[in-house]
TORMINU-904896 format. One record per atom (N, C-alpha, C): residue in three letters; y, z, x. Coordinates in steps of 0.1 Angstrom, whole numbers, padded with zeros to 4 digits, always signed. Atoms other than C-alpha are relative to their C-alpha. Layout:
# residues N
AlaYZX ...
***
This chain:
# residues 75
Unk-0012+0000+0008 Unk+0000+0000+0000 Unk+0012+0000+0009 Unk-0012+0001-0008 Unk+0034-0009+0013 Unk+0010+0010-0004 Unk-0010-0010+0003 Unk+0059+0019+0016 Unk+0014-0005+0004 Unk-0014+0004-0002 Unk+0097+0015+0015 Unk+0005+0006+0013 Unk-0005-0006-0012 Unk+0115+0020+0048 Unk+0013+0009-0003 Unk-0012-0007+0004 Unk+0144+0036+0029 Unk-0001+0014-0004 Unk+0003-0013+0004 Unk+0127+0068+0019 Unk-0010+0006+0010 Unk+0011-0006-0008 Unk+0106+0093+0039 Unk-0014-0003-0005 Unk+0013+0004+0004 Unk+0070+0082+0039 Unk-0007+0011-0007 Unk+0007-0012+0006 Unk+0057+0117+0031 Unk+0004+0002-0015 Unk-0005-0001+0013 Unk+0079+0118+0000 Unk-0005-0011-0009 Unk+0005+0011+0007 Unk+0068+0084-0012 Unk-0015+0002-0004 Unk+0014-0003+0002 Unk+0031+0093-0008 Unk-0002+0012-0009 Unk+0001-0012+0009 Unk+0036+0127-0024 Unk+0003-0004-0015 Unk-0004+0005+0014 Unk+0053+0110-0054 Unk-0011-0008-0006 Unk+0011+0009+0005 Unk+0024+0085-0057 Unk-0012+0009-0005 Unk+0012-0009+0003 Unk-0003+0113-0056 Unk+0004+0008-0012 Unk-0005-0008+0011 Unk+0018+0134-0080 Unk-0001-0008-0013 Unk+0001+0009+0012 Unk+0020+0105-0105 Unk-0014-0002-0004 Unk+0014+0002+0003 Unk-0017+0099-0102 Unk-0006+0013-0007 Unk+0005-0012+0007 Unk-0023+0136-0111 Unk+0005+0001-0014 Unk-0006+0000+0014 Unk+0001+0134-0141 Unk-0007-0010-0009 Unk+0006+0011+0008 Unk-0016+0102-0152 Unk-0015+0002-0003 Unk+0014-0003+0002 Unk-0050+0118-0151 Unk-0010-0008+0009 Unk+0009+0006-0009 Unk-0064+0097-0123 Unk-0007+0010+0008 Unk+0007-0012-0006 Unk-0071+0130-0106 Unk+0002+0011-0010 Unk-0001-0011+0010 Unk-0078+0154-0135 Unk-0001+0014+0006 Unk+0001-0014-0005 Unk-0076+0192-0132 Unk-0014+0003+0005 Unk+0013-0004-0006 Unk-0103+0206-0110 Unk-0006-0009+0009 Unk+0006+0010-0009 Unk-0110+0174-0092 Unk+0007+0000+0014 Unk-0005+0000-0013 Unk-0106+0169-0055 Unk+0010-0012+0002 Unk-0009+0011-0003 Unk-0076+0149-0043 Unk-0003-0006+0014 Unk+0003+0006-0013 Unk-0078+0125-0013 Unk+0004+0010+0012 Unk-0003-0008-0012 Unk-0079+0142+0021 Unk+0011-0006+0008 Unk-0010+0006-0009 Unk-0053+0137+0048 Unk-0005-0013+0006 Unk+0006+0012-0006 Unk-0077+0112+0064 Unk+0000-0011-0010 Unk+0000+0011+0010 Unk-0081+0093+0032 Unk+0014-0005-0003 Unk-0014+0005+0002 Unk-0043+0092+0027 Unk+0004-0009+0012 Unk-0003+0008-0012 Unk-0040+0079+0063 Unk-0005-0014-0002 Unk+0006+0013+0002 Unk-0064+0051+0055 Unk+0007-0009-0011 Unk-0006+0007+0011 Unk-0048+0042+0022 Unk+0014-0005+0002 Unk-0015+0002-0001 Unk-0011+0044+0032 Unk+0004-0004+0014 Unk-0004+0003-0013 Unk-0012+0038+0069 Unk+0010+0010+0006 Unk-0009-0011-0004 Unk+0005+0072+0076 Unk-0006+0008+0012 Unk+0005-0009-0011 Unk+0002+0096+0106 Unk-0006+0013-0006 Unk+0006-0012+0004 Unk-0018+0128+0104 Unk+0011+0010-0005 Unk-0011-0009+0003 Unk+0014+0149+0104 Unk+0007-0003-0013 Unk-0006+0004+0013 Unk+0028+0129+0075 Unk-0009+0003-0011 Unk+0010-0004+0010 Unk-0004+0134+0055 Unk+0000+0015-0003 Unk-0001-0014+0001 Unk-0002+0171+0062 Unk+0013+0005-0008 Unk-0013-0003+0008 Unk+0034+0172+0049 Unk-0001-0004-0014 Unk+0002+0003+0014 Unk+0023+0154+0017 Unk-0008+0011-0006 Unk+0008-0010+0006 Unk-0004+0180+0011 Unk+0008+0013-0002 Unk-0008-0012+0001 Unk+0021+0209+0018 Unk+0010-0002-0012 Unk-0009+0003+0012 Unk+0046+0193-0007 Unk-0007+0002-0013 Unk+0007-0001+0013 Unk+0020+0190-0034 Unk-0004+0015-0003 Unk+0003-0015+0002 Unk+0009+0227-0029 Unk+0013+0007-0004 Unk-0013-0007+0004 Unk+0046+0238-0030 Unk+0004-0003-0014 Unk-0003+0004+0013 Unk+0050+0219-0062 Unk-0010+0005-0011 Unk+0010-0006+0009 Unk+0020+0237-0077 Unk-0009-0009-0006 Unk+0009+0010+0006 Unk+0000+0206-0083 Unk-0014+0001+0006 Unk+0013-0001-0006 Unk-0029+0213-0059 Unk-0001+0014+0007 Unk+0003-0012-0008 Unk-0046+0242-0042 Unk-0010-0004+0010 Unk+0009+0003-0011 Unk-0065+0240-0009 Unk-0010+0011+0002 Unk+0011-0010-0002 Unk-0098+0258-0004 Unk-0005-0003+0014 Unk+0005+0002-0014 Unk-0107+0262+0033 Unk-0014-0005+0000 Unk+0014+0005-0002 Unk-0137+0241+0042 Unk-0004-0008-0012 Unk+0004+0007+0012 Unk-0138+0225+0007 Unk+0009-0012-0003 Unk-0010+0010+0003 Unk-0106+0204+0003 Unk+0011+0005-0009 Unk-0011-0003+0009 Unk-0077+0202-0020 Unk-0003-0005-0014 Unk+0003+0003+0014 Unk-0080+0203-0058 Unk+0012+0001-0009 Unk-0010+0000+0010 Unk-0058+0196-0088 Unk-0001+0014-0007 Unk-0001-0013+0007 Unk-0046+0229-0103 Unk-0002-0002-0015 Unk+0002-0001+0014 Unk-0058+0237-0138 Unk+0012+0006-0006 Unk-0013-0005+0006 Unk-0027+0242-0160 Unk-0003+0004-0014 
***
């Protein structure tokens, strides 16, 4: 997927994943793509992927379980 050079990549990817959560592509309780999967899909760096995950956690959309991955929060 092509990202715009006019906005930070982490914000664009976080917005895309957030929209997918709201649209039900990733329903509550399901695992969201890992940092490695985000790298593959969007061509971003590891640090950028980590920033995406941090933003989604701060927005209350996902929770991360050590050794298990990140999951959409049940609301």
